[in-house]
Each structure stands twice: as structure tokens, then as C-alpha cells.
N, C-alpha and C positions, 0 to 999 in steps of 0.2 A: 151401481151398486146390484151386490144380488139380487134375486131374486128370492123371494119369502120362501118356496119351493126347494133351494137351493142352503136355507139354512138345517134342514132336516135332514141333511149327509150325515151319517154319524163316520169318522175319523179316527180310529182307533189310537185310545193314547191321547189324544190331541182335545181338542173342544168338546170334551161332548156330556158331561157331568155338571148340564147346568138345567137352571129351573125353564117351561116353556115362555113364560113369561121375558124373561132374559135372551132367550133362545130368539125372541124375534128384534133385539135390539140390537141398536148397527153396533155398539161394542162386538156384541159377536161374531159380527161380519167380518166388523176391522178385525178382529181377534183372528178369525180365519185364514183371512189373505193375507197377513204378518206373518201365521206360520204356514204357509204353503210356500211363499217367498224363500223366507229366510230357511228352512227346511231346504229347498231347492237351491237355492245358491252356496251352503255351508257342509250340505251331507251332511248335517246331525241330526239327533232325535230329542224332538220336542214333545215335554209331556205337562196336561196338563190336570191340576186337581182344584176343583169350587175353592176350597178353605182350607185354611192349616187348622191342628186343634192348640189350644192355648198349653196344654200338658206339654206337647212335642217342642216348641217353642223354648219352654221352661228348663225341658230336657236337654235343650241345645246350649241353650246361656249356663246351666250349672257345668255343664259339660267344659265349655270353651271357656268360663269365669269361675271357676272351684272354688276359690276363696269369699265368692258372692253370696248373699242368699238371694234363694229367687224363692215365689212363694205363688199358688195359680190354688182354686177353689174346689172347682168341678170339673170331672174328666171331661165331658163333653162341649164343652165351651169351643166356641170355636170363632176366628176372626172368618171374615165369609167378604171378600171384596167379590164386585158385580163381573168383572170382569175374570175372576179368577186368580191363579199363581200359575206361572208358565215354567218350565225349569228346562234345562240342558241334561240329559242324562248321557254320562259319560261310560266308558266302556265296563267296569265295575260294579255296573249298576248305579252310583250313586247322582242323587237331581242335584242341580244348584241353580236355585233362581234368575232367570232372568225379566223375567217382566212381572211384573203385579198393577192394575187396571182397575181401575175404577169411573163411575158415572156420576154424576149429582147434578140432579134437577132440581133447582130453585126459584120460584118465583111466581105467584098467579097473580101478584098484583094490578099488572094491566088489564088481563081482563076482567078481574071482578071490578075494574072502576065502568068496565065497558058495559058492570051489571049494575051499576049503584051500588055497589056492594062498599062495605069500610075494608082497608088496607088486614093483612096479615101480618102481624109477625115475622120475622128473618132470622135465620137461623139454625132451622133444627138440620137438616141436611147434612149444614158444613159441622154442627158439633157430636154427630154422630161422625161423619170423615175424620176430627178431631182423636178421636179415642182408635181408629184404627189406623190411623199414621202415626203414632206412638207402637202401638204392638209390631209393625211393623219394622219400624226404625231401631227396636229396640234386637228384632229376631236379627235383621243383617248386619247389626254392627258387627260381625266380624268380620264382616268382607269390605273390600275400598269402596262398595256400587252402593247403589240406594235402588235396584231398577224399578220406578212407581211411578205411577203417571197416573193422575184424576183429569177429567173433561168435565165441567162444569156450564151451565148454560140453564139461562132464565133470567129474567127482568134484576131481578136482586143481584147477578153479576155484571152486570150493566156497571160502566167509568163511571157514573157517581153515588153508586151505590157503596156506603160504608161498609158493606160487608166485609169486601175486597179487602180490608184492613185486619178481617180474621182470617181470610183466606192465608194472606201472605204472614200473620204467624205460627199458622200449621206449617208452613213454607219453610219456614225460618227465616224470612224475609229477604230470599228469593224474589229475583224479577220473575215474574206473572210471563204462561205464555212462551219458554224457551227450553229447553232442553238438558235435564241438569243428570246426570251418570256416576259419574265418579267424585268420592265423596271432595271436599274443598279444606284447605290449612292445613296447617302445619304437622298436624295430630289427624287428620281426617276430619276434625271434630262439626263437618258440615257436611250432613248426609241428605239432602236436603229432597232429593225426588224432582220429580215436575208437572206444576201445577195448571195446567191450561181452562182458561174462565172467561166467558164471556158471554152476550147476552141473546148471543145467535144458536141455532142447533149447531152439533157437530155433524157434519156428515161421517159415512162409513171410511170414506176414502182417505181425510183429512186427518181421522184416527190411527189407522193405517200406517199411513208414512209416519206418523210421528212413532209410535211403537218399534216401527219397525228396526226404526232407527234408536229406539234402547235398547234392542233384544241383540241388535248388532252389535253396540257399544257393548253390551254388557256378556257378548260372547267375547271379543277382542282381548275384554279384561282375565278369561277364563284361561283361555288360550295362551295368552302370557305368565297365567300364573302356575299354568299345568302341565302346557305343551299344547298345539291345539291336534297331537295325535294319540291323545285321551279322549278326544271328541268325536275326531271324525270318521263313520262309518261307511261314507262311499270310497270306492278302493281308483 
């Protein structure tokens, strides 16, 4: 795993716009590893943004679906995933999303039990996740992929926890701990995303392997749609 000082390295147009707290997280370590590996392998330019504004999502949807009304209320409202939004930049300067990443930690009842304290209610982190997933799914509805991944860890996600069914509902009842990028169904109705949940913490190495796979699949989708010469900058 990368050392603490490695997290302070600034890479132009990649994983730089994150808070100091998030910069300490394993997800950001993994994200930097993914960016380095993918850029080296494919010769593309990846760009990172920490958030997307709701008004920009609505503007995109209004352009894509002119016959459907869309509404938002405040210009500064945003969706802010833990790992931000990673996009590939084409030679015209347009961005195409290849990865949206989150981490959810939920469950301290094992520690509370050791201290003789009562159990706390489950579900807060998952309810917040559900809101973000709805927004990101809708934003990506114009594409044939949904390159979203969330890593959940904590006792609330153990195999005997009913909270897993809340996760499955958000995942459109997809199998957990499996990568899903391409939309499924005759009309691509199931844009599920990838939901990795367990009680043990995810290591940076584990997350990087999964995220790199998702980015690669996303790139192959855009290469097939637009041609790889639209993206590859390496001679």
C-alpha cells in the first residue's frame, strides 16, 4: 500500500480535488493506482472531478430528452461521491465518465457490545447511498454503461445482516460483489453498477483491481462507440 507521503503527491488533472480527510483514505490511494495503470496502458488522459452539479445533470438530461420535463432548485447543489468522478478526455476536450466510486462504512455494534452499550439502528449510510445512486443512474441513462462502484464495510454488512437486502434493492437486485458495467436487458433497463459489501475492510489493492477493471471496460465501450483514435494521445 502507498505510504502516507505518497498521498500528498499532486497529479495535474487527476485525483487532486479531494479533502484532506479523503486524501487519507484507501479509496483515494486505490484511485491513484488505477489512474496511473490505465493511463500507462492505454495512453489516454483521465480527468478527475470531486463532484457534479445537479444543474449540470439536468442540463444534460434536458438536451438528451427534450420532450421530458426536468427540474432542480438550487444552482450549488451537487452529488459528491467519496472517490469523485473519473472521466476520459477525448481529443476535442469532451469528457466521458469511466468511474464513479464510493466507500460506505457502517456498523459499530460490535464495538458497542464490547463496551456494554445498546445497539444502534442500521441503515444511515445506505440511505444516503441510495440518493446518490438514483442521481448517477439518471445522469448516465444516455449511455450503455453505468461505471459506478461502492465498497461497503462494517458489521452491518455481515452475511447475517438484513441490511444487505437494502443494498440489493439499490443494486436493482444484482448479485453483490460482482463487477457490472454494461447495461443489461433487451433495452438496457438494468444499469446496475457494482456493489461490493462485506464486514471486513477493503484494502487499497483490492479496490484498485476492481476499479481498474471497471475503467478498462468503460474505455472499451467508448472506443467501440467513437473509435479509439478519438481518445488515445500516445503516438
